[in-house]
Every structure is written in structure tokens, then in C-alpha cells.
N, C-alpha and C positions, 0 to 999 in steps of 0.2 A: 315022538316028533320033537325036533330041536327048537327050543324057544330062543328068540332073540329079544334083547332089550333095546328098544329104540330110544336113543338119547337125542333130545332136541336141545340144540344150543340156542339160547335166547340172547341175542345181542341188543343191548340197550344203547341207543345212540343219544347222547346228551345234546340238546339244542342250545347252540351258542347265541346268547342275547347280546346284541351290539348296542352301544349307546346311540341315541338319536343323532342323526348327521354323523354317522360312524366314520366317514372318511375324514382324512386329516383336514382340520379347519385352520385357516389363516386369520390371524387377529392382529389388528394395528392398535397401538396405544400411544398417546402423546406423552412425552417426557413429563414427569412430575405428577401425573394423575394416578389414580388408584385403578388397577386393572383387575377385572373379574373374569375367571374362566369357569365354565359350567359343564358338567357331565350329567346327562339324564338317561336312565334306562326305562323307557316307557312300558315295556312288556313285562317288567318285573312285578309279580303279584304282591309280594310282601316286602316292603322296604327294609324290614327288620332282618331279612336274610343277609343283608350286607353288613359284615362285621366292621370293616373299615375300608376307606378309600385312600390309597397311597398316591401322593402327587410327587412326581420326579421332574427334575430339570437337568437336561444334559446328563441323564443317568444318575443324578444325585438326588436322594430323597430330601424333600423340603419339610423342615420341622416348623411347627407353629411358633410364632413369636411376634416381635415388633413388625417384621416385614411381611410375614405370611400368616393368613388367617383361614381356617377351615370352617365351613358351615354346611348344613344340609337341611333339606325339607322334602319329605317324601322320597321319591326316587331320584332327586336332583342333589348333586354334591358340588360345592363351590370352593374355588381357591381365590382369595383376594390378595393381590400383591400391592402393598402400600408404596406410594411414591416411586413408581416404576421408572427405571433409567435405562440407558442404552445397553448397559451390561446385562440386563435381564432379557434381551432378545434371544430367541432360540426355541427349542422344542420342549413342550411340557406334555406329560402323559399322566392320565388318571387311571389307576389300576385298582379295581375292587377286589377285596378278599371276602369270600362267602362263608357263611355258616353251614350251607347245604352243598349238595353236589352240583347245583346249577352253575352253569358257566356264564360269566358276563365278560364281554369284550372290553378292551382298553379304549380310551379316547385319547386323541392326540391333537395338540395345537401347535402351530408354528407361529410364534409371536414376533412381530417386528415393532421396534420402538424408535421413534424419531420426534422431531419437533411437530407440534400440532399443525394440521393443515388448515390454515386460516382462509376464510372466503375473501374474495376481492373486496377491498374497501369501497363503499359507495361514494358517489360524487358528493361534494359539499352542497348543503342546502342553504339557500338564501332565505332568511326569516326576517320579515319586517315587523317592527314594533314601534310604539309611539311613546314619546317622552311623557313621563308621569303615569304611564299605564302599566299593564302586566303582560306577561307572555310565558309560554311553556315550550320546552324542548323535551322530546322523548326518544328513547332508543329501545328497540325491541330486539334483544339478543339473549332472551332468557333461556332458550334451550341449550346453547353453548355454555352460558354462565352456570347453569345447573349441572351440566354434564361434566365440565372440567373444573368446577369450583373456582370460577374466575373472580378476581377482585376488581371492583369498579371504582374509578375516580374521575372527577370532572376537571377540565382545565379551561383557563381563559387566556387566550393569546400565548399558549404554550406553557403557562405556569399553572401549577396545581392550585385549585381554588381552596383557600385556607378554611379551616373550621371556623364556624361562626355563622353570621347571616348576611355578610356584605361580600359582594362579588370580588372586589379588590380595593386597595387602599385609596384609589383615586376616584371612587364613585360612591354615591349614596344608595345605589341599587341593592336590593336584598335578594336572597335566593333561599330556596328550600329544596333539598334533594330527597327523593323518596322512591319506593318501588310499589307499584299497585298490585292488586290481587292477581292479575294475570301475568305478573313477572316483568312488566315493562318498567324501565327506569326513567324517571322524570326529573327535570330541573325547572322549578317554577320561579320566575323572575317577577319582581314587583318594584314599585317606586323607581321606575326606570328613568335614567337621565342619559345625556348624550355620551358621557364617559363609559356607559355600560356597553356600548357598541363594540363588536370585535368577534374573534373566532373562538367559539365554544366547542369542546369535544367531550364526548363520553368515551372513556378508555377502559378496555377490559384486559387485564393483565393475566396471561397464562402462567402456569407453573414453570414453563421453560423460558420465562421472561419476555416472550413475544407479547405485543400489544395490538389489539384490534380496536380501531377508533372510528367513530362517526362524527363528522364535522358539520357545524352550523355557523354560517356567516350571519351574525345578528346585526341588522341595521336599525338604528333608533332614529326615527324622524323627529326633527325639532317641532315641538308643539307651539304653534303660533296662535296668538290670541285673536279675538274677533276684530273686525275693522272698527275704527273709531266711529262713535256716533258724532254726527255733525250738526251743529246748531249755528244758524246765521242770525247775528244780532246787529241791527243797525240803529244807531241813535244819533241825536243831534247834540252839538256842543251846548246848546241851550238847556238841555236836560240837566246839566251840571254833574249829576252823579249817576253811576250805573254799577250793578253787581253781576258778576258771573258766578253761578252756583254749581258746584260739582258734588253730587251726592254719591258716596261710595258705599253706602250701607247695604246695598244688595250684593256686594262682593264678599267673599270669605278668604281668609288667609292673606290679607293685604300686608306685604312686607314693608312697603314705604310708598310715598307719593311725592309728586313734584308738579310745579307749574312751569310751562315753557311758553316763550313768546317767539314766534318765527324760528323755532328750533333751538333757542337758547334758554337755559334754565334761569328763572327769575325767582326772587324772594324779597323779603322786606329790606334786605341790604342793597339790592341792585338798583333801587329807585330812591335816590337821596332827597328828591323833592317832597316825598310823603304823599304824592297824589295817587299812589297805587299801594294798597295794603292787602296782605294775605291774612285771612282770618280762618280759624278752625272751631268747629263745634262738633266734637267727636268725629264721626265719619263724613260730616258735611264740610267741604272745603270751599271757601268763598274768596273771590278776587274782587276787591272793591276799588272803584275809581272815584276820585274827587276832582272837581274843576276840569271836566272833560276837555281834551284838546285833540283836534283832528290829527295833527302830525305826530304827536307823542303816543297816543293811545290806540290808534288803529293797527290791526294786525291779526295773526292767527294765534290764538291762545289755546294751549293744550293742557288739560288736567290728566296726569298720567298716574295710574296705579300699578305698582310692581307686585306681581303675584309670583308664586313659586317657579313656574316654568315660562311665563310670558308676561308681557305688559299689555294693558288695555287702557284706552283713553277716550276722553270726551273733548272734541275740538270745537272751539267757538271762533267762527269767522266774524270778528268784531270790527265794525265799520263805524267810525265817528265822523259824522258830516260836519262841515263848517256851519257856523251860526247863520240862521236865516231870519233872525229877528228884524233886521232892518228892512227886509223885503216883506215879511209877514205882518208887521205892525204898522199902524198909521203913525204919523208924526206925533211927537209929544205935545201935549196941551200946554197952555201957558201956566206959569207957576201960580200957585194960589197965594193969597195973602198970608202973612205970618200969623201963627197962632200964639197963644200965651206962652208956649214953651220955646218960642223963637224958631219954629220949624215951618217949612213951606213944602208943598206937595205938587206934583204933576203926574199925569197918567197918560197911557196910550192903550189902544185897543187892537187886538189881533184881528186881522181881516182875512186870514187864509182859512181854507177849509180844514177842519179837524184840529183846530187850535188846542182844545182841551187835551187831546191825545198827544199832541206834540210837546206842549209846554206844561200841561197840567193846570193851566189857567187861561183866561180870556183877556183879563185886564191886568196891566202891569203898572204898579205905582212906584214912584221914585220920591225919596224924601231928601230935602235940602235944609240947610241952616241959613237963617236970614242974615247972619253976620259974616257970611262968606263974601269975599271980595268979588269973586267972579261967579256969575250965574252958571249952574251946572248945565252942561250941554246934553 
């Protein structure tokens, strides 16, 4: 019987492993940024089976150096292109070379490079602050800042805010720029004055020179002091003297003070008669009148304290009434006989209600000299 040898042809078909997202990938990168391309073969059991991954651009192999960097982790291989420019647009291919018979497919990227696609700038925000107070401006652009390596700078009315702590040369307002833990950028303003009002911007500069800005229109409200305290003071010419006392000891940071009468500044030089004298005892300011006169001394007197951002005052509505002695007192008595000193006396009595409050006395005594030719009236 003839024997036959049955030959069995075993055909081994190698399974081709494609990189994840094996289809051609389109990638966009902004000019001046660092571009990263990544090929991953998820079904590869042993990453060490890959001997090397060759990256090519337009058919030309890319060598590692200043512009191109290779890296890998597990089944993933990366190409980093530093400071990508328009000349770098085109097709990139990652081709693995294996130590085994296993087949890995190539990955392909179509890279486009252009200016960064900036979002639409937001409408300016109106921010109200108060003279002498503080305020904060903040910009939340941390994702783009981190992604593109953006440079931040702040401007005031179109000019870059200089290094230091003052917003600009024409103001005393201070600033502090910082970034918080969540990546938000802040401009903290303090010691605000009216000159600090204006347009503030946080500006993010892209590698391609484009700038994205957020604008704040800062309005600084004039800080007005409290309304004057009002005191109504009415006296009679017969009182002879009167003092208006202004105590500034409860105030802090008093820069200067002044007295005014009916809106005009007065001092010891403005009254040549010497009937009105300005006195000081530390923070207590006194306006003293002698020989009160209804026409000369009546008026609105204001003690004004100048503080850093406003003035505050104490107003005295001072009324000096004409003498009422002739009405309030009985006629003078007869002159007394002359005494050993050659003097004589007469008196009169106050007959009005509240004499002691009005005049400080009830009886008025007048002294004369016996050798006078005419009797005093």
C-alpha cells in the first residue's frame, strides 16, 4: 500500500496593532508655543518590545536637539516641538521599530500653525471705589495663561504700571499685584485718591505678540466729611466777654485748622482792634471776644479741621444782642457822700427776670471821684 505524507502548511498571520486614534489626527498649535504630539499603542503587552520610535516631518527624520525632544512613558511616545512656527505646519508620522515580530502601525498628525485663537474680549466693567479706601481688580484667565505660557502686565490709562507700589506719578494710591492659589490674577489698590481713577487693564501677551485684555473703569468717589455740628450761641453786649471753644482732640491726622467768619478766614491779624483773639491749647482752639459789640461780632463762625481727604467743622451761630441794661435796671441812686479817699458811689438794681443769668450780678455799682467837675450820669 502506497503511503502519502500529508503536509500541513501553517500560515501565521501577524496581528497589526494600530496606535490609539489610528486615523490621521489634525492638530492646531499657536505660533510661539510648545507643541506636543503623542502616539500610544494600548494593546502592546510589553513596552520594551519597542526599540525606537522614529518621528518624521514631510518625509524627513527629526533629530533630537534644541527644537525637538523625544520622551516616552509606557506605551506612549511623545515628540515636543519647541517654539513652533508657521514653517512647522504639515504632516508628522511616528513609526515604531520593534525588537519582536509584532507589527505596530504608524501614527500620523496633520499639524496647522497660526496665531492663537483669542476669545472675544469682555465688555469693560465699571468699578466704584471710595477715596481713602481700598479696592481689588481680578482677572481669571489662568487656563490660557498656563497653556500658552502667557506674560501678564497691568496698565493704567494705556501706560504700563511701573514697578514699585504707586499706580502712577500723579497719585499717592498704592498697588500690589499677585496671583492666588487658583491662578487668578489680582491688583489690590489702597490709599485711594481721586487721581487713581481711570482705566485699568490686565493684559496677557501671547508668544505671537497678540494681547488679550480685560478692562476696568475705576471710579473713585470723593470722600466727603460729616456735616458741621451746629451750635447756637446768643449773648448780650452787657456780658462783655464770650469764648467760642473748638475741641479737635477727638480727630486724628489733622493737617491744619482755621477759623472763618461768614465764609471769610479770620486770624489775629484780621482784627486790628484786639477785641477778637485766637488762642490755642494743643488741640483746643478758642476764639475769645472782649467788649462785645452787636454789629461787629454777630455772625456765623466756623472752626474748620483739614483732614487727609476732607474737612470737617463746628459752626457757631453767634448772636450778640444790643445792651438792655437801661431797660432791665432801675434808675441810678443818688451819689453817696465822699469818703476819705475822695470817692463817691451810686448803684442801681436789676429788675428783669433772670438778671443773674444775663449779667452775672443783680446790683451794679459805679464809682466816681469827688473832685470831678461834672457829676457822672
